[in-house]
C-alpha positions as CSV (number, residue, x, y, z in Angstrom):
1,M,0.0,0.0,0.0
2,K,1.4,3.3,-1.1
3,N,2.0,6.0,1.5
4,Q,-0.8,8.6,1.6
5,S,0.3,12.1,0.5
6,I,0.1,14.7,3.3
7,V,-2.3,16.8,1.1
8,D,-4.8,13.9,1.1
9,L,-4.9,13.6,4.9
10,P,-7.5,15.3,7.0
11,L,-6.5,18.7,8.5
12,L,-6.9,17.3,12.0
13,D,-6.5,13.7,13.2
14,H,-8.8,12.1,15.7
15,H,-6.8,13.1,18.7
16,A,-6.7,16.8,17.6
17,V,-10.5,16.8,17.0
18,T,-11.1,15.2,20.4
19,E,-8.9,17.8,22.1
20,C,-10.9,20.7,20.5
21,M,-14.1,19.1,21.5
22,Q,-12.9,18.7,25.1
23,Q,-11.8,22.3,25.2
24,G,-15.1,23.5,23.8
25,H,-17.1,21.4,26.3
26,H,-15.2,22.9,29.3
27,W,-15.2,26.5,27.9
28,S,-16.8,29.0,30.3
29,G,-17.9,31.2,27.4
30,A,-15.4,33.9,28.4
31,G,-15.0,36.1,25.3
32,L,-18.4,35.3,23.8
33,P,-19.7,38.6,22.4
34,W,-23.4,38.0,23.3
35,P,-25.2,36.6,26.4
36,M,-24.9,32.9,26.9
37,R,-27.8,30.6,26.3
38,E,-29.2,28.6,29.1
39,S,-28.2,25.0,28.8
40,R,-31.1,22.8,27.6
41,Q,-31.6,19.1,27.0
42,G,-33.1,17.4,23.9
43,R,-34.6,19.3,21.0
44,S,-36.4,21.9,23.1
45,G,-34.8,25.3,22.4
46,S,-34.4,28.6,24.1
47,F,-36.2,30.7,21.5
48,N,-39.7,30.6,20.1
49,S,-40.5,30.1,16.4
50,Q,-42.1,32.7,14.2
51,H,-45.2,30.5,13.9
52,Q,-47.6,29.0,16.3
53,G,-47.7,25.3,17.0
54,S,-48.2,22.7,19.7
55,G,-45.4,23.6,22.1
56,T,-45.8,24.1,25.8
57,D,-45.9,27.9,26.1
58,F,-49.5,29.2,26.1
59,T,-49.9,32.5,24.2
60,E,-53.6,33.2,23.7
61,T,-57.2,32.1,23.2
62,R,-58.8,32.8,19.9
63,P,-62.0,31.7,18.0
64,Y,-61.9,28.2,16.5
65,Q,-60.8,27.9,12.8
66,P,-61.3,24.9,10.5
67,G,-58.2,22.7,10.9
68,D,-57.6,23.5,14.6
69,E,-57.1,20.5,16.9
70,I,-60.1,19.5,19.0
71,R,-57.8,18.8,22.0
72,H,-57.0,22.5,22.1
73,I,-60.6,23.7,22.5
74,N,-61.0,26.0,25.5
75,W,-64.3,24.8,26.9
76,R,-64.6,27.5,29.5
77,A,-64.3,30.2,26.9
78,M,-66.8,28.4,24.7
79,A,-69.3,28.2,27.6
80,R,-68.8,31.9,28.3
81,T,-69.1,33.1,24.7
82,G,-71.3,30.5,23.1
83,R,-68.7,30.1,20.4
84,P,-65.9,27.5,20.1
85,H,-62.4,28.9,21.1
86,V,-59.0,27.2,21.1
87,R,-55.9,27.7,23.1
88,V,-52.9,28.6,21.1
89,F,-49.3,27.6,22.1
90,Q,-46.0,28.9,20.8
91,E,-43.9,26.2,19.2
92,D,-40.6,25.7,21.0
93,L,-37.7,25.0,18.6
94,A,-34.1,24.2,19.2
95,P,-31.9,27.2,18.5
96,V,-29.6,26.9,15.5
97,S,-25.9,27.7,15.5
98,C,-24.3,28.0,12.0
99,F,-20.7,28.0,10.9
100,L,-19.5,29.5,7.7
101,I,-16.1,27.7,7.2
102,D,-14.0,29.3,4.5
103,R,-11.8,26.6,2.8
104,R,-11.1,28.5,-0.4
105,A,-7.7,28.9,-1.9
106,K,-6.3,31.8,0.2
107,M,-7.3,30.0,3.4
108,R,-5.0,27.0,2.4
109,F,-1.9,28.9,3.3
110,G,0.4,28.7,6.3
111,T,4.0,29.5,7.3
112,R,4.1,28.4,10.9
113,Q,2.3,25.7,12.9
114,R,-0.7,25.2,10.6
115,L,-2.7,26.5,7.7
116,K,-5.3,29.2,8.2
117,V,-8.0,26.7,7.1
118,T,-6.8,24.3,9.8
119,Q,-7.3,27.0,12.5
120,A,-10.8,27.6,11.1
121,A,-11.5,23.9,11.5
122,R,-10.2,23.9,15.1
123,L,-12.4,26.9,15.9
124,A,-15.5,25.3,14.3
125,V,-15.1,22.1,16.3
126,F,-14.5,24.1,19.6
127,L,-17.4,26.5,19.2
128,A,-19.8,23.8,17.8
129,T,-19.1,21.7,20.9
130,W,-19.9,24.7,23.1
131,E,-23.1,25.5,21.2
132,A,-24.3,21.8,21.3
133,R,-23.8,21.8,25.0
134,S,-26.4,24.6,25.3
135,G,-28.9,22.7,23.2
136,S,-28.2,24.2,19.8
137,E,-28.6,22.3,16.5
138,L,-25.5,22.8,14.4
139,A,-25.5,23.8,10.7
140,G,-22.7,24.7,8.4
141,L,-21.9,26.3,5.0
142,I,-18.5,24.9,3.9
143,L,-16.8,26.8,1.1
144,N,-14.6,24.6,-1.1
145,E,-14.5,24.6,-4.9
146,A,-18.3,24.6,-4.5
147,P,-20.3,25.4,-1.3
148,R,-21.7,22.6,0.8
149,W,-24.6,23.2,3.1
150,Q,-25.1,21.0,6.3
151,P,-28.6,21.3,7.6
152,P,-29.1,21.6,11.3
153,V,-28.2,18.5,13.3
154,S,-28.4,18.2,17.1
155,G,-26.0,16.8,19.7
156,Q,-22.9,14.7,19.1
157,N,-24.1,13.8,15.6
158,G,-24.0,17.5,14.7
159,I,-20.5,18.0,16.1
160,H,-19.0,15.0,14.3
161,Q,-20.7,15.8,11.0
162,L,-19.5,19.4,11.1
163,A,-16.0,18.2,12.1
164,R,-15.8,15.8,9.2
165,L,-16.6,18.5,6.7
166,A,-14.3,21.1,8.3
167,T,-11.3,18.8,8.6
168,S,-11.6,16.9,5.3
169,P,-8.4,17.0,3.1
170,C,-7.5,20.4,1.8
171,P,-5.0,20.3,-1.1
172,P,-3.9,23.6,-2.8
173,L,-6.5,25.2,-5.0
174,N,-6.4,27.5,-8.0
175,D,-7.7,30.9,-7.0
176,L,-10.2,31.2,-9.8
177,S,-13.9,30.1,-10.3
178,Q,-14.8,30.0,-6.6
179,I,-17.8,31.2,-4.8
180,D,-17.3,34.7,-3.4
181,I,-18.2,35.8,0.1
182,N,-21.3,37.7,-1.0
183,Q,-22.8,34.6,-2.6
184,A,-22.1,32.7,0.6
185,L,-23.7,35.3,2.8
186,S,-26.7,35.4,0.5
187,Q,-27.1,31.6,0.9
188,L,-26.9,32.0,4.7
189,A,-29.6,34.7,4.6
190,E,-31.9,32.3,2.8
191,Q,-31.2,29.2,4.9
192,L,-31.0,30.3,8.5
193,P,-34.0,30.7,10.9
194,L,-34.3,34.1,12.6
195,G,-32.3,34.5,15.8
196,S,-29.6,32.0,14.9
197,H,-26.0,32.2,16.2
198,L,-23.8,32.6,13.1
199,Y,-20.0,32.2,13.2
200,L,-18.0,33.4,10.1
201,L,-14.6,31.8,10.0
202,S,-12.5,33.3,7.2
203,D,-9.6,35.6,6.3
204,F,-12.2,37.8,4.6
205,S,-9.8,38.5,1.8
206,D,-12.7,39.5,-0.6
207,L,-14.8,41.4,1.9
208,Q,-15.5,44.8,0.4
209,E,-18.0,47.7,0.9
210,D,-20.4,46.3,-1.7
211,I,-21.1,43.4,0.7
212,L,-22.3,45.8,3.5
213,P,-26.1,45.4,2.6
214,R,-25.8,41.6,3.0
215,L,-23.8,41.9,6.2
216,Y,-26.4,44.4,7.6
217,Q,-29.2,41.9,6.8
218,L,-27.5,39.1,8.7
219,G,-26.6,41.4,11.6
220,K,-30.2,42.4,12.0
221,Q,-31.6,38.9,11.8
222,H,-29.0,36.9,13.8
223,R,-26.2,37.2,16.3
224,V,-23.1,37.1,14.2
225,W,-19.4,36.7,15.2
226,A,-16.9,37.1,12.4
227,I,-13.5,35.7,13.3
228,G,-10.8,36.7,10.9
229,I,-7.9,34.2,10.7
230,H,-4.5,35.4,9.5
231,D,-1.1,33.8,9.1
232,P,1.7,35.4,11.2
233,S,3.6,36.3,8.0
234,E,0.6,38.3,6.8
235,Q,0.8,40.4,10.0
236,Q,4.6,40.7,10.2
237,L,7.1,39.6,7.6
238,P,9.9,37.4,8.9
239,E,13.5,38.6,8.4
240,A,14.3,36.1,5.7
241,G,16.2,38.0,3.0
242,H,14.8,38.4,-0.5
243,L,11.5,36.7,-1.1
244,Q,9.3,36.4,-4.1
245,L,5.7,37.0,-3.4
246,V,3.0,35.7,-5.8
247,W,-0.2,37.6,-5.8
248,N,-2.2,35.7,-8.4
249,Q,-2.3,31.9,-9.0
250,N,-3.6,32.3,-12.5
251,L,-0.5,31.2,-14.4
252,D,-1.5,33.1,-17.5
253,K,-1.4,36.4,-15.6
254,L,1.2,35.7,-12.9
255,E,1.9,38.7,-10.8
256,N,4.8,38.6,-8.4
257,T,7.4,40.8,-6.8
258,V,10.7,40.3,-5.0
259,I,11.0,42.1,-1.7
260,N,13.8,42.4,0.8
261,T,12.4,41.2,4.1
262,D,15.5,42.3,6.0
263,D,14.6,45.9,5.2
264,A,12.9,47.3,8.3
265,G,11.0,49.8,6.2
266,V,9.5,47.1,4.0
267,R,8.4,45.1,7.1
268,Q,6.8,48.3,8.6
269,Q,4.9,49.0,5.4
270,H,3.7,45.5,5.3
271,R,2.4,45.6,8.9
272,I,0.7,49.0,8.3
273,R,-1.2,47.5,5.3
274,F,-2.2,44.6,7.4
275,E,-3.5,46.8,10.2
276,Q,-5.4,49.1,7.7
277,R,-7.1,46.0,6.2
278,Q,-8.1,44.8,9.7
279,R,-9.6,48.2,10.5
280,Q,-11.5,48.1,7.2
281,I,-13.0,44.7,7.9
282,K,-13.8,45.6,11.5
283,N,-15.5,48.8,10.4
284,L,-17.7,47.0,7.8
285,C,-18.7,44.5,10.4
286,E,-19.5,47.1,13.1
287,Q,-21.6,49.1,10.6
288,A,-23.7,45.9,10.2
289,G,-23.9,45.2,13.9
290,I,-21.5,42.2,13.6
291,F,-18.8,41.4,16.2
292,Y,-15.4,41.1,14.6
293,T,-12.1,39.8,16.1
294,S,-8.9,38.7,14.5
295,M,-6.9,35.6,15.4
296,S,-3.5,34.2,14.3
297,S,-3.4,30.7,12.8
298,S,-0.5,30.0,15.1
299,E,-2.6,30.3,18.3
300,D,-2.6,27.0,20.1
301,D,-4.9,27.7,23.1
302,I,-8.3,28.6,21.6
303,T,-9.8,29.3,25.0
304,K,-7.1,31.8,25.9
305,A,-7.2,33.3,22.4
306,L,-10.9,33.9,22.4
307,Q,-10.7,35.5,25.8
308,D,-7.8,37.7,24.8
309,V,-9.4,39.1,21.6
310,R,-12.5,40.2,23.5
311,Q,-10.6,42.1,26.2
């Protein structure tokens, strides 16, 4: 049997996935940008649906309509008014937590411990375990060559299904012909029930001002946390002499430049551009009512990293 190529292996092995799950299970929620949900068991959730049903929370009594269930007739109201009335209950649904996991070409990059996409997978497993513990069903939109939607699934099944999608093999990709972030956000706006928790895990390399209306829509309808993942070299160039940087993977229009990373001025300009871009992304998110934080792909302790970025 031939040795399997490293690019054909999952981003995280079983031990690493289990470790992320354990950390997420024991996380106190420190750093979470919104109030914590009360822990619930089973499929019952902590928010009401937008339609009425046969849940346990009584909302009103109204006149009987064809199709209403006989068991919900309010006999006292009927005796008092002479007309049949029914009790109406609010349907109790499990809350949904959704993860947009960016696995496109620019996320498949790394110069230190791991690829940016690997850090996104670690975060997804960690946060999904936390959300499942509080009774959420887990959904996901996975951005590969083509997007893949995971409908909401509860409990351990939801965690493991999301983990399989997030950690599947991730070989290098061409930069072209991929779904853009606006298309992905549009799909989320169509799929998610109101009041969902939405985690956006990406480097947001193609996030621009024209996406603001879609961000605003999501920010109004859901609680959204955007976590920008960057490689350490994107924040601060290493002192490594002359390097050739390639900006376009289209071989017909290859754009590259050689820079001297030993030049302090070059490194400073690079860091300034990084900080300007981070401010731009954060400003767009804040305009839309979305929480934004940035995290390095080299961060090992997710619990500490999430706590630090919110301080």
